[in-house]
Wavefront OBJ file of the C-alpha trace (Angstrom):
o trace
v -12.529 -0.012 -23.978
v -12.124 2.280 -27.003
v -9.296 1.293 -29.369
v -6.778 4.070 -29.925
v -6.775 3.532 -33.720
v -10.461 4.515 -33.861
v -10.978 7.045 -36.669
v -13.041 10.039 -35.557
v -14.653 10.989 -38.847
v -16.059 14.288 -37.586
v -12.748 15.518 -36.132
v -10.448 17.201 -38.613
v -7.188 19.119 -38.565
v -8.884 22.151 -37.042
v -9.416 20.120 -33.838
v -5.647 19.790 -33.350
v -3.193 22.122 -31.665
v -0.685 23.175 -34.321
v 1.884 24.363 -31.787
v 1.973 20.811 -30.429
v 2.264 19.341 -33.928
v 5.107 21.761 -34.711
v 6.946 20.775 -31.536
v 6.487 17.076 -32.311
v 7.810 17.482 -35.858
v 10.836 19.424 -34.635
v 11.703 16.637 -32.190
v 11.044 14.018 -34.877
v 13.458 15.741 -37.281
v 16.099 15.910 -34.511
v 16.079 12.158 -33.911
v 15.443 11.223 -37.570
v 17.256 13.953 -39.497
v 17.147 12.346 -42.944
v 13.754 10.699 -42.658
v 11.532 11.119 -45.774
v 8.522 12.039 -43.614
v 10.147 15.327 -42.646
v 9.159 16.901 -45.968
v 5.521 15.749 -45.940
v 2.543 18.069 -45.597
v 0.888 18.097 -42.168
v -2.001 15.747 -42.958
v 0.202 13.207 -44.730
v 2.742 13.314 -41.910
v -0.011 12.685 -39.345
v -1.278 9.795 -41.463
v 2.179 8.208 -41.571
v 2.634 8.353 -37.796
v -0.893 7.064 -37.072
v -2.507 10.282 -35.857
v -4.744 10.530 -38.936
v -6.835 7.749 -40.451
v -8.847 6.904 -43.552
v -12.004 4.782 -43.623
v -11.487 2.876 -46.853
v -15.085 1.685 -47.273
v -16.506 5.203 -47.161
v -13.428 7.228 -48.165
v -13.959 9.369 -45.072
v -11.019 10.639 -43.047
v -10.415 11.902 -39.558
v -8.145 12.153 -36.547
v -7.466 8.861 -34.777
v -8.124 8.605 -31.069
v -4.367 8.384 -30.471
v -3.872 11.542 -32.543
v -6.581 13.351 -30.583
v -4.968 12.434 -27.261
v -1.512 13.426 -28.440
v -2.211 16.594 -30.414
v -5.629 18.061 -29.591
v -6.844 20.148 -26.632
v -8.496 19.131 -23.379
v -11.894 20.593 -24.222
v -12.068 18.622 -27.476
v -10.556 15.422 -26.046
v -13.220 15.311 -23.322
v -15.955 15.437 -25.963
v -14.845 11.948 -26.957
v -13.422 10.794 -23.605
v -15.347 12.565 -20.800
v -13.163 10.954 -18.106
v -9.883 12.177 -19.625
v -7.726 13.931 -17.036
v -3.992 14.438 -16.439
v -2.354 15.786 -13.317
v 1.117 16.428 -11.939
v 1.343 17.367 -8.281
v 3.870 17.697 -5.506
v 3.273 17.306 -1.789
v 5.318 18.808 1.014
v 6.201 17.132 4.313
v 2.820 18.112 5.754
v 0.928 16.405 2.952
v -0.177 19.685 1.360
v 0.064 20.357 -2.363
v 3.022 22.620 -3.045
v 2.556 22.445 -6.827
v -0.283 21.253 -9.032
v -0.654 21.173 -12.803
v -3.698 19.656 -14.542
v -5.052 19.229 -18.048
v -8.077 21.315 -17.066
v -6.475 24.596 -16.007
v -6.835 26.220 -19.449
v -3.325 27.709 -19.587
v -2.009 25.068 -21.994
v -3.300 22.499 -24.491
v -4.021 19.712 -22.001
v -2.859 16.991 -24.422
v -0.544 14.082 -23.627
v 2.465 15.317 -25.608
v 2.684 18.692 -23.858
v 2.008 17.069 -20.475
v 4.879 14.633 -20.996
v 7.454 17.337 -21.607
v 6.148 19.548 -18.807
v 6.664 16.692 -16.367
v 10.138 15.983 -17.754
v 11.004 19.622 -17.106
v 9.846 19.296 -13.486
v 11.881 16.131 -12.975
v 15.013 17.787 -14.328
v 14.784 20.446 -11.610
v 15.593 17.954 -8.861
v 19.071 16.929 -9.970
v 18.502 13.165 -10.109
v 21.322 11.112 -11.570
v 20.673 9.927 -15.108
v 20.053 6.273 -14.205
v 17.289 7.192 -11.745
v 15.873 9.877 -14.045
v 15.741 7.328 -16.877
v 13.810 4.910 -14.673
v 11.319 7.616 -13.744
v 10.813 8.442 -17.412
v 10.214 4.761 -18.099
v 7.515 4.477 -15.436
v 5.884 7.763 -16.463
v 5.846 6.868 -20.171
v 4.361 3.475 -19.311
v 1.585 5.248 -17.419
v 0.703 7.365 -20.453
v 0.773 4.627 -23.088
v -0.980 1.978 -20.978
v -3.715 4.124 -19.411
v -7.328 3.310 -20.151
v -8.471 6.823 -21.013
v -12.175 6.041 -20.888
v -11.715 4.891 -17.278
v -12.196 7.036 -14.197
v -9.635 9.003 -12.230
v -7.227 10.064 -14.956
v -3.453 9.763 -15.107
v -1.694 11.221 -12.072
v 1.990 11.618 -11.254
v 2.612 12.619 -7.654
v 5.974 13.606 -6.197
v 6.733 13.593 -2.485
v 9.982 14.203 -0.647
v 10.987 10.575 -1.087
v 8.938 9.027 -3.892
v 7.182 9.258 -7.225
v 3.776 7.615 -7.629
v 2.256 7.005 -11.073
v -1.429 6.152 -11.070
v -3.695 5.537 -14.056
v -7.028 3.952 -14.957
v -6.760 0.391 -16.225
v -5.224 -2.799 -14.861
v -2.087 -4.532 -16.091
v -2.721 -6.765 -19.100
v -0.320 -9.283 -17.569
v -0.016 -10.358 -13.952
v 1.712 -7.925 -11.613
v 4.353 -10.558 -10.880
v 5.219 -10.953 -14.545
v 5.362 -7.190 -15.130
v 8.799 -7.048 -13.491
v 10.027 -10.270 -15.051
v 8.944 -10.540 -18.689
v 10.460 -8.967 -21.755
v 7.062 -9.039 -23.456
v 5.104 -5.854 -24.110
v 1.302 -6.118 -24.026
v 0.112 -2.716 -25.203
v -3.268 -1.200 -24.431
v -2.682 1.756 -26.785
v -0.334 0.594 -29.592
v -0.840 3.689 -31.760
v -0.153 6.032 -28.857
v 2.929 3.961 -28.102
v 4.061 4.385 -31.714
v 3.810 8.181 -31.433
v 6.199 8.091 -28.474
v 8.519 5.478 -29.939
v 9.036 7.520 -33.121
v 10.716 10.106 -30.875
v 12.799 7.351 -29.226
v 10.955 7.920 -25.941
v 10.117 4.231 -25.464
v 10.923 0.854 -26.954
v 8.731 -2.171 -27.546
v 11.060 -4.518 -25.713
v 8.936 -5.103 -22.622
v 12.042 -4.811 -20.461
v 11.332 -1.382 -18.988
v 9.911 -2.411 -15.624
v 12.477 -5.170 -15.198
v 15.253 -2.652 -15.842
v 13.775 -0.314 -13.224
v 13.536 -3.169 -10.723
v 17.140 -4.201 -11.371
v 18.347 -0.602 -10.964
v 16.756 -0.321 -7.519
v 17.931 -3.801 -6.518
v 21.531 -2.960 -7.475
v 21.413 0.012 -5.099
v 19.777 -2.101 -2.402
v 16.951 0.431 -2.227
v 13.364 -0.208 -1.320
v 12.080 -1.852 -4.477
v 9.333 -0.575 -6.812
v 5.791 -1.464 -5.763
v 2.766 -2.120 -7.964
v -0.735 -1.855 -6.576
v -3.831 -2.730 -8.565
v -7.293 -1.791 -7.343
v -9.571 -4.319 -9.000
v -12.720 -2.523 -7.833
v -11.723 0.893 -9.221
v -9.702 -0.630 -12.089
v -6.647 1.496 -11.370
v -2.938 0.738 -11.261
v -0.319 2.553 -9.197
v 3.448 2.182 -9.341
v 5.539 3.656 -6.518
v 9.247 4.420 -6.819
v 11.096 5.519 -3.722
v 14.019 7.737 -4.628
v 15.585 8.101 -1.195
v 18.375 5.645 -0.377
v 16.465 3.503 2.132
v 18.095 0.102 2.457
v 15.726 -2.820 2.128
v 17.097 -4.785 5.058
v 16.354 -1.879 7.368
v 12.643 -2.003 6.574
v 10.133 -3.980 8.685
v 7.969 -6.440 6.800
v 4.331 -5.482 6.338
v 1.343 -6.853 4.508
v -1.119 -4.683 2.591
v -4.674 -5.590 3.580
v -7.645 -4.266 1.635
v -11.371 -4.628 1.923
v -11.838 -3.201 -1.564
v -10.291 -5.739 -3.907
v -6.717 -4.445 -3.955
v -3.899 -6.569 -5.286
v -0.426 -5.369 -4.465
v 3.092 -6.512 -5.136
v 6.520 -5.077 -4.455
v 9.879 -5.690 -6.032
v 10.795 -7.891 -3.075
v 8.075 -10.303 -4.074
v 9.695 -10.685 -7.471
v 12.614 -12.341 -5.752
v 10.180 -14.772 -4.146
v 8.536 -15.516 -7.491
v 11.907 -16.249 -9.037
v 12.611 -18.668 -6.194
v 9.189 -20.279 -6.477
v 8.167 -19.090 -3.015
v 4.678 -17.960 -1.980
v 5.583 -15.388 0.650
v 4.485 -11.787 0.365
v 7.024 -9.201 1.402
v 6.450 -5.471 1.199
v 8.778 -2.881 2.752
v 7.090 -0.079 4.608
v 7.810 3.377 3.206
v 9.672 5.774 5.435
v 6.541 7.884 5.793
v 4.275 4.838 5.768
v 0.572 5.091 6.362
v 1.317 2.998 9.450
v 1.816 6.333 11.180
v -1.807 7.254 10.516
v -4.617 6.122 12.770
v -6.702 4.806 9.886
v -3.835 3.073 8.134
v -4.307 0.220 5.723
v -0.688 -0.882 6.284
v 0.183 -2.334 9.648
v 3.000 -4.552 10.823
v 2.181 -8.126 10.107
v 2.685 -9.610 13.581
v 0.053 -7.430 15.336
v -2.214 -8.032 12.358
v -2.035 -11.787 12.637
v -2.735 -11.558 16.352
v -5.741 -9.319 15.740
v -7.254 -10.839 12.629
v -8.892 -14.226 12.999
v -8.988 -14.890 9.291
v -7.347 -17.123 6.770
v -4.675 -16.498 4.161
v -5.754 -17.429 0.654
v -2.958 -17.015 -1.889
v -1.586 -13.523 -1.339
v -4.812 -12.009 0.026
v -5.950 -11.863 3.621
v -9.610 -12.459 4.368
v -11.703 -12.741 7.491
v -14.135 -15.512 6.556
v -16.301 -13.163 4.514
v -16.911 -10.615 7.289
v -16.033 -6.941 6.900
v -13.066 -6.693 9.209
v -12.765 -2.923 9.078
v -16.300 -2.389 10.294
v -16.147 -4.684 13.318
v -16.065 -2.528 16.423
v -14.486 -5.352 18.413
v -11.497 -5.252 16.057
v -11.314 -1.503 15.645
v -7.879 -0.052 15.003
v -8.739 2.666 17.491
v -11.769 3.763 19.471
v -11.431 7.510 19.070
v -14.343 9.515 17.704
v -12.657 10.008 14.345
v -11.934 6.285 13.911
v -11.869 5.024 10.336
v -14.010 2.059 11.376
v -16.797 4.200 12.792
v -16.808 6.514 9.792
v -16.800 3.593 7.414
v -19.658 1.931 9.269
v -21.753 5.093 9.033
v -21.033 5.437 5.339
v -21.744 1.820 4.535
v -25.190 2.181 6.062
v -25.837 4.660 3.225
v -28.603 6.517 5.035
v -28.647 10.236 5.769
v -30.213 11.542 8.894
v -33.719 12.667 7.918
v -33.209 16.256 9.057
v -29.847 16.609 7.332
v -31.222 15.068 4.158
v -34.101 17.533 4.100
v -31.718 20.425 4.721
v -29.406 19.308 1.919
v -32.341 18.938 -0.428
v -33.500 22.465 0.343
v -30.010 23.950 -0.032
v -29.644 22.437 -3.494
v -33.141 23.313 -4.749
v -32.010 26.245 -6.902
v -29.486 24.058 -8.775
v -32.187 21.531 -9.611
v -34.570 24.210 -10.837
v -32.042 25.998 -13.041
v -30.037 23.911 -15.481
v -27.980 26.992 -16.354
v -26.690 28.456 -13.127
v -23.987 31.035 -12.518
v -20.781 29.091 -11.692
v -20.144 31.196 -8.593
v -23.642 30.437 -7.331
v -23.179 26.732 -7.984
v -19.874 26.775 -6.104
v -21.583 28.511 -3.195
v -24.276 25.835 -3.108
v -21.672 23.056 -3.158
v -19.786 24.662 -0.274
v -23.015 25.010 1.722
v -23.819 21.344 1.127
v -20.367 20.115 2.118
v -20.480 22.305 5.215
v -23.426 20.287 6.492
v -21.957 16.847 5.835
v -19.055 15.255 3.910
v -20.599 14.280 0.583
v -19.489 11.796 -2.031
v -19.473 12.746 -5.707
v -22.574 10.677 -6.441
v -24.425 12.406 -3.572
v -23.581 15.845 -4.923
v -24.553 14.850 -8.453
v -27.906 13.580 -7.181
v -28.638 16.683 -5.096
v -27.669 19.084 -7.879
v -29.152 17.002 -10.721
v -25.910 17.196 -12.655
v -23.662 14.475 -14.080
v -20.831 13.294 -11.784
v -18.262 14.214 -14.454
v -19.667 17.717 -14.777
v -19.678 18.314 -11.019
v -16.129 17.025 -10.606
v -14.572 18.683 -13.654
v -16.371 22.041 -13.511
v -16.537 22.700 -9.784
v -14.896 20.251 -7.371
v -11.425 20.337 -8.956
v -11.385 24.134 -8.819
v -12.661 24.302 -5.231
v -10.058 21.753 -4.131
v -7.279 23.676 -5.840
v -8.426 26.911 -4.177
v -8.477 25.208 -0.798
v -12.182 25.856 -0.285
v -12.895 22.129 -0.214
v -10.820 19.261 1.086
v -10.909 15.496 0.647
v -12.082 13.323 3.503
v -9.207 10.950 2.737
v -6.492 13.304 1.415
v -3.813 10.613 1.366
v -6.031 8.215 -0.606
v -7.496 10.228 -3.526
v -9.125 7.117 -5.024
v -10.652 5.851 -1.798
v -13.996 4.173 -2.658
v -15.717 6.244 0.038
v -14.012 9.513 -0.890
v -16.053 12.556 0.092
v -15.751 16.352 -0.006
v -15.993 18.698 2.946
v -15.342 22.351 3.620
v -11.786 23.331 4.422
v -10.988 23.238 8.122
v -9.819 26.567 9.454
l 1 2 3 4 5 6 7 8 9 10 11 12 13 14 15 16 17 18 19 20 21 22 23 24 25 26 27 28 29 30 31 32 33 34 35 36 37 38 39 40 41 42 43 44 45 46 47 48 49 50 51 52 53 54 55 56 57 58 59 60 61 62 63 64 65 66 67 68 69 70 71 72 73 74 75 76 77 78 79 80 81 82 83 84 85 86 87 88 89 90 91 92 93 94 95 96 97 98 99 100 101 102 103 104 105 106 107 108 109 110 111 112 113 114 115 116 117 118 119 120 121 122 123 124 125 126 127 128 129 130 131 132 133 134 135 136 137 138 139 140 141 142 143 144 145 146 147 148 149 150 151 152 153 154 155 156 157 158 159 160 161 162 163 164 165 166 167 168 169 170 171 172 173 174 175 176 177 178 179 180 181 182 183 184 185 186 187 188 189 190 191 192 193 194 195 196 197 198 199 200 201 202 203 204 205 206 207 208 209 210 211 212 213 214 215 216 217 218 219 220 221 222 223 224 225 226 227 228 229 230 231 232 233 234 235 236 237 238 239 240 241 242 243 244 245 246 247 248 249 250 251 252 253 254 255 256 257 258 259 260 261 262 263 264 265 266 267 268 269 270 271 272 273 274 275 276 277 278 279 280 281 282 283 284 285 286 287 288 289 290 291 292 293 294 295 296 297 298 299 300 301 302 303 304 305 306 307 308 309 310 311 312 313 314 315 316 317 318 319 320 321 322 323 324 325 326 327 328 329 330 331 332 333 334 335 336 337 338 339 340 341 342 343 344 345 346 347 348 349 350 351 352 353 354 355 356 357 358 359 360 361 362 363 364 365 366 367 368 369 370 371 372 373 374 375 376 377 378 379 380 381 382 383 384 385 386 387 388 389 390 391 392 393 394 395 396 397 398 399 400 401 402 403 404 405 406 407 408 409 410 411 412 413 414 415 416 417 418 419 420 421 422 423 424 425 426 427 428 429 430 431 432 433 434 435 436 437
């Protein structure tokens, strides 16, 4: 992991967005009106706040990684952190994106500071009371300052009719149980945190998540849930903002074949009592309603699964439960189990493989290809078979990051491509296919 105080000697002031710096300084002077830093020149001000650094052994200077993330532009940030990506999106009742805003769209800087205030503006449009809005800001700020920006997937805030979901690369630096209990802050990006704290946007008290938990508990709402995907090294925090009473929710257990660890606010109560039970309320639009759900009611699960419970995780004696036809969730042609079994075999039909290879020949021959032509090739490939990112990168002889950032994101936004698992963007077997008409 790259430390956020890293000094980038070859990145100077000209790599920064001065409109962003101006906005930051205006907000700084509002909260610290008589502060002596307000009269400093730009470079000295950036040095004081930790956005600029000096290498004392060589007397070289440069933007710090935290300063680059906060004040630069997406194109320059991705030179240092190719995986860097930010996204705000909203889904309607049908699961379709009704609004989407990313760091890659080229209409704004793409840096963390401008993204933060854009999202705050969106949140303010929904008339949430201040206590709930404050909790959402806490979770969102935590996502930004704790994200591992050299990890995959980027930072994503998703709003649905009833919830907000913050997802970022990087696992908690403390246990998920302790995240809701401790007043200790274990920062992944201390310099980035400082840039926010100087504007009074966060505090190093470590009580943020506990305060959010207590706010939801006081309203008797479905409590915040943390899910950590150990395989993908991602963390998600879900806050339901509809007044669903906890006692009205059936108990369910999250089962994963991919190394997930999950915990809800209800489990915190068990931890405090020294209990070992796992309780997780099902969301009102739970994936239980989907045929290929990961979440199912616990009683049918225990009847179906002949496994053992180890700690908080459910196993099936080392066998891959999801791929056993005898224990299939359903036997329809589009069953998750059947699809997963085909994918896990990792072998393309010989004829399809040859056809895909031929369709992508031009991309392999020409390293500089017209973007429209490349998009056409990708659509032709995905029309033949749902393809994972690594498959497309191999067929096109391009890097996975380049394929995703330059083509797939755009095609998804235009509706020309769709995800095989639209409700699970970080599914380990995620693939791209042409939009169904």
